[in-house]
N, C-alpha and C positions, 0 to 999 in steps of 0.2 A: 585191586580194590583201591579206590581213592580215599584219601584221608578226609577229615572233617573240613567243611568250609570254614572260612575265617569268621571270626566274631563280627557281628554288625555293630555299628556305633550305638544303636539303641540297647543292644545286649550289654555292651560295655558300660553304658550309663547306668543301667539297672544294677549291674554287678557292683560298681563303685558305690552307688547309693546304699545298697544293702550291706556291703563290707563296712561302710562307715557306721551304720546303725548297729551291726552285730559286734564289731570288734573295736570301733573307735578310730580306725585308721582312715584318714581322708586323703585319697589320691586324686580327687576330682579336678584339682587345678594343676596337676602335673602336665608337662608339655604333652599334648595328646598324641602326636605322631609317634613319639618314642614309647609312650605308654601302650598304645595299640600294638605296636610291633612286639613289645615284650610279652604282652598278654597272649597274642596269637602264637608266639613261639612256645610259651608254656602250654597252651591249649593243644598244640600239635605234638610237642614232645611227649606229653603225658597221655596222648592217644585217647582223648575223650571222644565218644561216638557222636555226641551232640552237646549243645549248650547246656541243656538241663542237667546232664550228668556232671558237667564241670561246676555249675552253680551249686548243685546239691553237695558235692564233695567239699567245696569251699566253705559252705555255710555250716556243715555238720561235723567237720573234721578239723579241730584246732591244730593238729600236727601238720596237716596239709596246708593250712593257712600260713603257718610259719614258713613253709617252703615257698608259698606264693609271695610272701613279703621279701624273702631272699632273692627271688627272681626279679621282682619289680624294683628293688633298690640296688642300684648298680654299685658293685664293690671292686673297683680297679684302683690299686694303689701300690706303692713300693717305698722303701726307705730312701730318704733324700731325693724323692722324685722331683725333677726339674732342679738340678743342683745349683743353678744360678739363683733361684728363689731362696734356697737355704743359705747361700752365701750372703745374700742381702739381709736375711734375718740375723745371721751371725755378725755382720759388720755394721749394720745400721740400726737394727731394732733392739738387739740385746743390750748394747750400751745404754740405750734410753731406759729399758726396763730395769737395768741395774741400779737406777736412781731410787727405785722403790724399796722400802724395807722388806716387803713381801710381794711376791709376783704370782698373779693368777692368770692362767692361760686356758682358753676353751677351744678344744678341737671339736667343732660341730660337724656331725656327719663323718665321723672318724673312720668308718669301715673297720677293717681288721687291725688297725692300729699302727701300721708301719710308720706313718708320719708322726704319731705321738711319740714313739720311741726315738725317732730322729730328733725331735725337739728336745727330748730329755738328754740326749747325747750332747746337743749344742749347749744346753744349760750346764751340764756337768763340766764340759770343757771350759766354760766361761766362769766356773766357780759359783754358779747361781742355783744349782739344782736343790740344794738343801733349804733354800728359802723360797722355793717355788712349789706351786701345786698345778698340775695339769688335769683339767677336767675333760674326759674323753666320752663323748656321747654319740649315739647313733639310734635310728629308728628300729634297727634290726638287732634283736638280742643275740642272735646266732653269731654275728661277726664280733660282738663284744666278748664272747667266750674265747675266740681266737686271741684277741688282745690280752685277755687275762692270763692265758696260758703262756703267751710270749714265745711260742714255738712255730718256726717257719721252715719251709724246705731249704735244706743246705745248699741246693743248687742255685738259690737266689742270691747267696751271699757274695758271689763274685761281682755281680752287677751292683749290689748295694754298696760294696766296698769302693767300686769305681765312682759311684755317685757321691759317696762320702768324701773322697779325695777331691773331686771336682768342686764340691761345696766349700772347700777350704780346710777340710779335716787334715790333721797332721799326725794323728796317732795310727797305730796298727789297728785296723777296724776289727780284727779277730779278737781283740781284748774285750769286746762288748758282747760276745756270745760264746757258748760252749757247744761244740759239735759232738753229736752222738748218732751213729749210723747215718741216716739220710736227713737228719733234722738238726736245726740250730736253735738253741734256747738262749734268748737274750738275757742279759744281766738282770737279775731280780731287783737289784738296787735301783734300777731305772724306774721300775713299776711302783716302787714304794711311794713315789711322789705323784701317783696318778689316782684320780677319783673316776671310776668307770660306772656309767649308768645309762640306761635307755633314755632317750629324749627325742621328741618329735618336733622338728622345727615348724611344722604346719600348725599344730594345735596346742603345744605346751607353752608355758610362760617362761619369762626370764627368771634365773635363780641365783644370780650373783652379779658382782661388778668385776670386770676383767680389764687387764691392761693390753691383752692381745687376744683376738679371736680369729681362728683359722677355720675357714669353711671353703674347702677347695673342691671344685668339680661336683658340687651338689646342686647349685642354683641352675645350672644348664638344663636340668631335667624339670624345672618348674616353669609354669606360665609366668608372664610378666606380673600379673596380679599376685601370684604366690611368692615370686621373688621379692616384691616390695614388702609383703607381709613378713617374710623371713628376715629381710634386711632391717626392718623396723625393730624386730625382736633383738637382733644382734646389736643395733644401735642403742637400744634400751639397756643392754647388758654391758656396754663398754664405758669405761671411765673417760672423762675429758682427757684429751691428748693420747688416748689409747690407739691401737692399731687394728685394722681389719686386713686380713689376707685372703684373697680369693684365687680361684683356678685360672689357668692361662686364657680361657675363653669367656671369663666372667668379668663383669665390671660394675662399678657404682654409677657410671655415667647414665644419665636419664632416670636414675632411681629417685625415690622421694627423699632419701637421706643425703644425696650427693652434695647439696650446698654446705653441709657441715664437715666435709672431708677434703683433704688435699692429698693427691697421689704422690708417693715418693718418686724420685728421679729413676732413671735407667729403665723406665717402662715396665718395671715389675708390678704385679698385681697386689700392691700393698698401699693402703691409704691410712692417713693419720687424722684422727678426730680433732677438730679445733677446740681450743679451751673455751 
């Protein structure tokens, strides 16, 4: 017996429109090929016999809708991911942030929070954590629960430790977590400087002024129109001379805010806002 046929573009358009009306989540300007692929994967894996059953489940079951959001919002991250990027933050950005009496950093689209903890470790080692606040936001409340718990598989710690060393870390990485059975719980002192909250880059507004905004590997899933909308929000949230950090395949080039920014050397995806 064959599985269900793939969703048509018209069915996807209807689904996205009604999801926006029912739940307030707007996926309409996400990059369509990626969105279609993830929707069809969910449709097939959950073995719906036809589109109507999928639509009805989504509209009438808030628990299933949370599952839907988790599947559509990609959550791939690790501590000190791209170590050279974190080395640049450590060596070039943090000394500039240290000039401020109080430091505000926004991790937009933070997923399960490994990069937020990485930044907290950088700040701690620079002696800046106690006068910093890290705002960690994501559209998906489920991944924020992982961040709040600060518990990750112990098997990941070897890779995280290697990333940490490559980023310029000089401490024993195991000092930052406690191992128990197959799990590692990160130092609770790191989380005390975090403000964790849901936030939708597509529809929510700016809520503070930051010296550094990190939004890595989020914009690649947006259309050009939506990228510009999100970048405008980020620009509105950034102080003059503040920094934006994006993912390896993302850029400010050709964006509407590009004329106000200068990229740091070494081809890392970090830009500074002009005064």
